[in-house]
C-alpha positions as CSV (number, residue, x, y, z in Angstrom):
1,M,8.5,-17.1,-33.2
2,N,7.7,-14.9,-30.7
3,N,10.8,-16.3,-27.9
4,F,13.0,-15.5,-30.9
5,F,11.7,-12.1,-30.7
6,L,11.7,-12.3,-26.8
7,R,15.2,-13.1,-26.9
8,I,16.5,-10.9,-29.2
9,A,14.6,-7.5,-27.6
10,C,16.2,-8.9,-24.2
11,L,19.2,-8.9,-26.0
12,V,18.8,-5.0,-27.5
13,L,18.0,-3.9,-23.5
14,I,21.1,-5.9,-22.2
15,F,23.3,-4.1,-25.0
16,A,21.6,-0.5,-24.1
17,S,22.1,-0.4,-20.9
18,L,25.8,-0.9,-21.1
19,F,26.4,1.3,-23.6
20,S,24.1,3.8,-21.9
21,C,26.3,3.4,-18.4
22,K,29.4,5.0,-19.4
23,E,30.1,6.7,-15.7
24,N,28.9,3.3,-14.1
25,D,31.8,0.9,-13.1
26,N,29.1,-1.6,-12.9
27,P,26.9,-2.6,-15.7
28,S,25.2,-4.8,-13.7
29,S,23.4,-2.1,-11.6
30,A,22.2,-0.7,-15.4
31,L,20.4,-3.8,-16.1
32,L,18.8,-3.6,-12.4
33,I,17.2,-0.1,-13.5
34,Q,16.3,-1.6,-16.6
35,A,14.3,-5.0,-15.0
36,Q,12.9,-2.3,-12.3
37,K,10.9,-1.2,-15.4
38,L,10.0,-3.6,-16.5
39,A,9.3,-6.1,-13.5
40,E,5.3,-4.8,-13.3
41,S,4.3,-4.5,-16.8
42,H,7.2,-7.2,-18.8
43,P,7.8,-9.8,-16.0
44,V,9.3,-12.1,-18.6
45,E,11.5,-9.5,-20.0
46,A,12.1,-8.4,-17.3
47,L,13.5,-12.2,-15.4
48,A,15.5,-12.6,-18.5
49,L,17.6,-9.3,-17.5
50,L,18.0,-10.4,-14.0
51,D,18.9,-13.6,-15.3
52,S,22.2,-11.9,-16.9
53,I,23.2,-10.2,-13.8
54,Q,26.3,-10.8,-11.5
55,A,24.1,-10.8,-8.2
56,G,27.6,-10.9,-6.5
57,S,29.0,-7.6,-8.3
58,L,26.1,-5.5,-6.2
59,D,27.1,-3.5,-3.7
60,K,24.1,-4.1,-0.3
61,G,21.5,-1.3,-1.8
62,D,21.3,-3.2,-5.3
63,Y,21.6,-6.1,-3.7
64,M,18.3,-5.4,-1.7
65,L,16.9,-3.9,-5.1
66,Y,17.8,-7.1,-6.9
67,I,15.9,-9.3,-4.5
68,V,12.8,-7.3,-4.5
69,T,12.7,-6.7,-8.5
70,C,13.0,-10.9,-8.3
71,V,10.7,-11.5,-6.4
72,Q,8.2,-8.8,-8.5
73,A,8.5,-10.4,-12.0
74,K,8.4,-13.8,-10.9
75,F,4.8,-13.1,-9.2
76,K,3.8,-11.0,-12.0
77,N,4.9,-14.5,-14.4
78,K,2.7,-16.0,-11.9
79,Q,5.5,-18.5,-10.4
80,S,5.7,-19.8,-7.4
81,I,7.7,-17.1,-4.7
82,A,6.8,-19.3,-1.2
83,N,10.5,-20.0,-0.9
84,D,11.8,-16.5,-1.8
85,T,12.4,-15.4,2.1
86,L,15.2,-13.4,1.4
87,I,12.6,-10.8,0.5
88,F,12.1,-10.6,4.3
89,E,15.7,-9.7,4.4
90,A,15.1,-6.5,1.9
91,R,12.1,-5.4,3.6
92,D,13.9,-4.7,6.8
93,Y,16.9,-3.5,5.0
94,F,14.8,-0.8,2.9
95,E,12.7,-0.3,6.4
96,S,16.1,0.6,8.3
97,K,17.2,3.1,5.8
98,G,14.3,5.0,5.4
99,N,13.0,4.0,1.8
100,Y,9.4,4.3,2.0
101,A,8.6,3.8,-2.0
102,Q,10.7,0.5,-1.5
103,S,9.2,-1.0,1.9
104,A,6.4,-0.8,0.9
105,L,7.0,-2.7,-2.3
106,A,8.8,-5.2,-0.1
107,H,6.2,-5.1,2.6
108,F,3.6,-6.3,-0.2
109,Y,5.7,-9.6,-1.8
110,S,6.7,-10.5,1.3
111,G,3.0,-10.5,2.1
112,N,2.4,-13.0,-1.1
113,V,5.3,-14.9,0.2
114,Y,3.5,-15.3,3.0
115,Y,0.1,-16.2,1.5
116,Q,1.2,-18.6,-0.3
117,K,2.8,-20.5,2.4
118,N,-0.6,-19.8,3.9
119,I,0.5,-18.1,7.1
120,V,-2.3,-15.5,6.9
121,G,-1.8,-13.5,10.1
122,K,1.8,-12.4,8.9
123,A,0.3,-12.2,5.4
124,L,-2.2,-9.5,6.5
125,K,0.0,-7.5,8.9
126,S,2.9,-7.7,5.8
127,Y,-0.3,-5.9,3.5
128,M,-0.8,-3.4,6.6
129,E,2.4,-2.2,6.8
130,A,2.5,-2.2,2.6
131,K,0.1,0.4,2.6
132,Y,1.2,2.2,5.5
133,Y,4.5,2.7,3.4
134,A,2.5,2.7,0.2
135,N,0.8,6.2,2.0
136,L,4.3,7.6,2.6
137,S,5.9,7.3,-0.6
138,K,2.0,8.6,-2.2
139,D,1.8,5.6,-4.2
140,T,-1.9,5.4,-4.7
141,I,-1.9,1.8,-6.8
142,L,-0.2,-0.1,-4.4
143,I,-2.1,1.2,-1.3
144,A,-5.5,0.5,-3.5
145,R,-3.5,-3.1,-4.5
146,S,-2.6,-3.2,-0.8
147,Q,-6.2,-2.6,0.3
148,Y,-7.5,-5.7,-1.7
149,N,-5.2,-8.6,-0.9
150,I,-6.6,-6.9,2.7
151,G,-10.0,-7.2,2.0
152,Y,-9.1,-10.9,0.2
153,Q,-7.2,-12.2,3.5
154,Y,-10.4,-11.1,5.7
155,Y,-13.0,-13.1,2.5
156,K,-10.7,-16.3,2.7
157,Q,-11.3,-16.5,6.5
158,D,-15.2,-15.3,5.8
159,V,-15.7,-12.3,7.5
160,M,-17.5,-10.5,4.8
161,D,-17.6,-7.2,6.7
162,S,-14.2,-6.1,7.3
163,A,-13.8,-7.7,3.6
164,L,-16.1,-5.5,1.7
165,L,-14.7,-2.1,3.4
166,H,-11.0,-2.9,2.0
167,Y,-12.7,-4.1,-1.1
168,K,-14.6,-0.4,-1.4
169,I,-11.6,1.2,-0.2
170,A,-9.4,0.0,-2.9
171,L,-12.4,0.1,-5.9
172,N,-12.9,3.9,-5.0
173,L,-8.8,4.1,-4.9
174,F,-8.9,2.3,-8.7
175,D,-11.7,4.5,-10.2
176,K,-9.4,7.7,-9.9
177,I,-6.2,5.9,-11.7
178,K,-5.8,4.9,-15.3
179,D,-5.7,1.9,-17.1
180,T,-7.0,-0.4,-13.8
181,D,-9.4,-1.6,-15.7
182,N,-8.1,-5.1,-14.9
183,L,-7.9,-4.4,-11.1
184,K,-11.3,-2.7,-11.1
185,M,-12.8,-5.7,-12.5
186,Q,-10.9,-8.2,-9.9
187,T,-12.3,-5.9,-6.9
188,I,-15.9,-5.4,-8.4
189,Y,-15.9,-9.6,-9.1
190,S,-14.6,-10.0,-5.5
191,M,-17.2,-7.4,-3.8
192,G,-20.1,-9.4,-5.6
193,T,-19.3,-12.5,-4.2
194,A,-18.4,-11.2,-0.7
195,F,-22.2,-9.8,-0.9
196,Y,-23.4,-13.2,-2.1
197,S,-21.7,-14.7,0.8
198,N,-22.9,-12.6,3.0
199,Y,-26.5,-13.3,1.4
200,D,-26.5,-10.0,0.2
201,L,-28.0,-10.8,-3.2
202,D,-29.3,-7.6,-4.7
203,S,-25.9,-5.7,-3.8
204,S,-24.3,-8.9,-5.4
205,Y,-26.6,-8.9,-8.3
206,Y,-25.4,-4.6,-8.7
207,Y,-21.8,-5.6,-8.5
208,L,-21.8,-8.5,-11.3
209,N,-23.9,-6.1,-13.5
210,K,-21.5,-3.3,-13.1
211,G,-18.6,-5.6,-13.8
212,L,-20.2,-7.2,-16.7
213,D,-20.6,-3.9,-18.3
214,L,-16.9,-2.8,-17.7
215,A,-16.1,-6.0,-19.3
216,K,-18.0,-5.5,-22.2
217,L,-16.8,-1.8,-22.5
218,T,-13.6,-3.1,-22.5
219,N,-14.1,-6.3,-24.6
220,D,-12.8,-8.9,-22.0
221,Q,-13.8,-12.1,-23.0
222,T,-12.7,-13.9,-19.5
223,Y,-14.3,-11.3,-17.1
224,Q,-17.7,-11.3,-19.3
225,S,-17.7,-15.6,-18.8
226,I,-17.0,-14.9,-14.8
227,F,-19.6,-12.4,-14.4
228,T,-22.2,-13.8,-16.9
229,K,-21.5,-17.2,-15.1
230,N,-22.3,-15.5,-11.4
231,L,-25.5,-13.6,-12.9
232,G,-26.6,-17.2,-13.3
233,I,-26.4,-18.3,-10.0
234,I,-27.6,-15.7,-8.5
235,D,-30.8,-15.9,-10.8
236,R,-30.7,-19.6,-10.1
237,V,-30.9,-19.2,-6.1
238,R,-34.0,-16.5,-7.1
239,G,-35.6,-19.3,-8.7
240,N,-34.9,-17.4,-12.1
241,Y,-34.3,-20.8,-13.7
242,E,-34.7,-19.8,-17.7
243,E,-32.3,-16.9,-16.9
244,A,-30.2,-18.9,-15.0
245,T,-29.8,-21.3,-17.6
246,I,-29.1,-18.9,-20.4
247,K,-26.3,-17.3,-18.5
248,L,-24.7,-20.4,-17.5
249,H,-24.3,-21.7,-20.6
250,S,-23.4,-18.6,-22.3
251,S,-20.3,-18.1,-19.5
252,L,-19.7,-21.8,-20.7
253,A,-18.9,-21.8,-24.2
254,Q,-17.1,-18.2,-23.2
255,T,-14.8,-19.3,-20.7
256,T,-11.1,-21.2,-21.3
257,S,-10.5,-22.2,-17.5
258,S,-10.8,-25.7,-16.5
259,I,-11.8,-24.4,-13.1
260,D,-14.2,-21.8,-14.5
261,S,-15.3,-25.3,-16.3
262,L,-16.1,-27.2,-13.3
263,R,-18.1,-24.2,-11.3
264,I,-20.3,-24.0,-14.6
265,Y,-20.5,-28.4,-14.5
266,L,-21.4,-27.6,-11.1
267,N,-23.6,-24.6,-11.1
268,L,-25.6,-26.2,-14.2
269,S,-25.8,-29.3,-12.4
270,N,-27.7,-27.4,-9.2
271,L,-29.7,-26.0,-11.4
272,Y,-30.9,-29.2,-13.1
273,N,-31.5,-30.6,-10.0
274,C,-33.7,-27.6,-8.9
275,T,-36.2,-28.2,-12.0
276,E,-35.9,-32.3,-12.0
277,Q,-34.5,-32.1,-15.0
278,L,-32.4,-35.5,-14.1
279,D,-31.0,-36.4,-17.4
280,S,-29.6,-33.1,-17.7
281,A,-28.1,-32.9,-14.1
282,R,-26.4,-36.5,-14.6
283,F,-24.8,-35.1,-17.6
284,Y,-23.1,-32.8,-15.9
285,T,-22.6,-34.4,-12.7
286,D,-20.6,-37.0,-14.6
287,L,-18.5,-34.8,-16.0
288,L,-17.5,-33.4,-12.2
289,K,-16.9,-36.9,-10.9
290,K,-14.7,-37.2,-13.7
291,H,-12.5,-34.0,-12.6
292,L,-13.2,-34.9,-9.1
293,P,-10.1,-37.1,-7.9
294,E,-7.6,-34.1,-9.7
295,T,-9.9,-31.2,-8.4
296,T,-7.9,-29.0,-5.0
297,D,-10.5,-26.2,-5.0
298,R,-12.1,-26.8,-1.6
299,G,-15.3,-24.8,-2.6
300,I,-16.0,-26.7,-5.7
301,L,-15.2,-29.8,-3.8
302,K,-17.7,-28.7,-1.0
303,G,-20.3,-28.1,-3.5
304,T,-19.8,-31.1,-5.6
305,Y,-20.3,-33.1,-2.5
306,A,-23.3,-31.4,-1.9
307,S,-24.7,-31.0,-5.6
308,L,-23.9,-35.1,-5.3
309,L,-25.8,-35.8,-2.1
310,E,-28.8,-33.6,-4.0
311,Y,-28.7,-35.4,-7.1
312,N,-28.4,-39.6,-5.4
313,K,-31.6,-38.1,-3.1
314,Q,-33.4,-37.8,-6.2
315,L,-32.9,-40.8,-7.6
316,G,-33.3,-42.7,-4.3
317,N,-29.6,-43.8,-4.2
318,Y,-29.4,-43.0,-0.1
319,I,-26.0,-45.1,0.4
320,D,-24.8,-42.8,-2.3
321,A,-26.1,-39.7,-1.0
322,L,-25.1,-40.6,2.7
323,R,-21.8,-41.2,1.5
324,Y,-21.4,-37.4,-0.4
325,A,-23.1,-36.1,2.7
326,E,-20.1,-38.0,4.9
327,L,-17.4,-36.4,2.7
328,E,-19.0,-33.0,2.5
329,L,-18.7,-33.0,6.4
330,K,-15.3,-34.6,6.4
331,L,-14.2,-32.0,4.3
332,N,-16.4,-28.8,6.7
333,E,-14.0,-29.9,9.6
334,T,-10.8,-30.4,7.7
335,I,-11.6,-26.6,6.9
336,K,-13.1,-25.3,10.2
337,A,-9.9,-27.2,11.9
338,E,-7.6,-25.2,9.3
339,S,-8.7,-21.7,9.8
340,Q,-6.9,-18.6,10.5
341,L,-9.6,-16.4,11.8
342,L,-7.9,-16.0,15.8
343,E,-4.2,-15.3,13.6
344,L,-5.7,-13.1,11.2
345,F,-7.8,-10.9,13.9
346,D,-4.5,-11.6,16.5
347,A,-2.5,-9.8,13.5
348,D,-4.9,-6.9,12.9
349,K,-5.1,-6.3,16.7
350,K,-1.2,-6.1,16.9
351,Y,-0.9,-3.6,13.6
352,A,-3.2,-1.8,15.7
353,L,-1.2,-1.6,19.1
354,E,2.4,-0.9,17.1
355,Q,0.8,1.8,14.7
356,K,-0.5,3.4,18.3
357,D,2.9,2.5,19.6
358,K,4.6,4.8,16.3
359,Q,2.0,7.1,17.0
360,I,3.2,8.0,20.7
361,D,6.6,7.3,19.7
362,Y,6.1,10.1,17.2
363,F,4.4,12.5,19.4
364,R,6.9,12.2,22.0
365,S,9.7,12.4,19.8
366,Q,7.9,15.7,18.7
367,L,7.7,16.9,22.7
368,V,10.8,16.2,22.9
369,F,12.2,18.5,20.2
370,W,9.9,21.5,20.3
371,L,10.9,21.3,23.9
372,L,14.5,21.4,23.3
373,I,13.2,24.2,20.5
374,S,11.8,26.1,23.7
375,G,14.7,25.7,25.7
376,V,16.7,26.7,22.9
377,V,14.5,30.2,22.3
378,F,14.2,30.8,26.1
379,L,17.9,30.5,26.7
380,S,18.8,33.0,23.9
381,L,16.2,35.1,24.8
382,L,17.5,35.2,28.6
383,I,21.0,36.0,27.2
384,L,19.6,38.6,25.0
385,S,18.2,40.1,28.0
386,I,21.3,39.4,30.2
387,R,22.8,41.6,27.1
388,L,20.2,44.3,27.0
389,S,20.0,45.1,30.6
390,K,24.2,45.3,30.6
391,L,24.1,47.2,27.6
392,S,21.3,49.7,29.4
393,K,23.4,50.0,32.3
394,S,26.1,50.7,30.5
395,H,24.2,53.8,28.1
396,K,22.6,54.8,31.8
397,E,26.2,55.4,33.1
398,E,28.1,56.9,29.9
399,I,25.0,58.9,30.0
400,R,25.7,60.0,33.4
401,L,29.0,60.7,32.5
402,Q,28.3,62.6,29.9
403,A,25.9,64.5,31.8
404,E,28.7,65.2,34.3
405,K,31.0,66.0,31.6
406,Y,28.7,68.7,30.4
407,R,27.9,70.5,33.5
408,N,31.8,70.4,34.1
409,I,31.8,72.1,31.3
410,K,29.2,74.6,31.6
411,D,30.5,75.9,35.0
412,Q,33.9,76.0,33.7
413,L,32.4,78.0,30.9
414,I,30.0,80.0,34.0
415,L,33.9,80.1,35.6
416,M,35.6,82.0,32.5
417,A,32.7,84.5,31.5
418,A,33.1,85.5,35.2
419,E,36.5,86.0,35.1
420,Y,36.5,87.6,32.1
421,K,33.9,90.2,33.2
422,D,36.3,91.1,35.9
423,I,38.9,91.5,33.3
424,E,37.2,93.4,31.1
425,A,36.3,95.6,34.5
426,E,39.7,96.1,35.0
427,I,40.5,96.5,31.4
428,A,38.0,99.3,31.4
429,S,39.4,101.1,35.1
430,M,42.9,100.7,33.2
431,L,41.9,102.8,30.4
432,D,40.1,105.5,32.4
433,D,42.8,105.7,34.4
434,E,45.0,106.2,31.2
435,A,42.4,108.8,30.3
436,D,42.5,110.8,33.1
437,K,46.3,111.3,33.2
438,G,46.4,112.7,29.6
439,D,43.9,115.1,30.9
């Protein structure tokens, strides 16, 4: 029934997309937009929409977006993406186009592809690049997820201090974002296990308790079981066997995960070995041995060999004890041989150098820009100064000519005034002569 309703919902979305895009000549582009919106929260529906898209009809940009969305939806649907290497092409495309948001997403899922391929160094670098572009696009949740994944790469290589540094940054960011309780619990759990691996039991207990409180608040049964189990492990290590027994059995009753069940069997076996309750130890040891051939988790295998070693030592079965000791030693040697710690540090160093090169290039470009601006300003001021100088000289010459003109007019007026006086005197003399003749 669920699949039926899911198909109906997908068909509705497909037809809605087709009819809502009257101006778009390519209906596949409309479907792609819908799939993008669903990829993170509803990956099954997103994959159904993506399956209905004719990828060959998309232009270059939409096709690259189609690749990113496909990988995102597959990963969120818990499908393997180890062979989805087209994501690298999409990553390079969006980076070249300066599309920060899609660059961040493409780098993030490139990191997930590398992780599934067990290429730790490239996975780390991809997550660092994802964080860088997520910062530029102001995608806080992707920054936090990238920080978490960076920390997890260090955790897997037993570099706990670096792991905790990035986990703390991630948790601080998740605390500022709504609806991220599941991501918070995942990060808190990882911090608790990292502190435990670093032999800081107090800090581990603090964070695991904090996680358990959040799991109860959100009624998350899965994480309640996980946090309870790990708190029980710490109680066992501290010698609080009664509390450890209660917590481990409580966790076992809650869990639905076969892997978590094996972890609990292992810790109950260790607990009963410590308290010399060999019948109970044998019960959980037998459960471990039953599932041993199908177990691939190296942490569980390593712990199982150690537990079986201790159990057989207490029984006096030294031949079996020696066999499990050899298996544990061989597994440790394999883990050591396959360690990618140097690759991790090398990737970290290369990324730091690349960032410095980017900063140098940025400052160099800024310097060139401001030098050009300064040059333009200087030339403008020089031209303006020359023009002002020319205008000043022209203005001075005009003033001189006007002054000379006014002086000439003044001299003419003075001359005319003198001539007028002479004429006036001559007329007065003529009038006096006429008067004398009349007498």
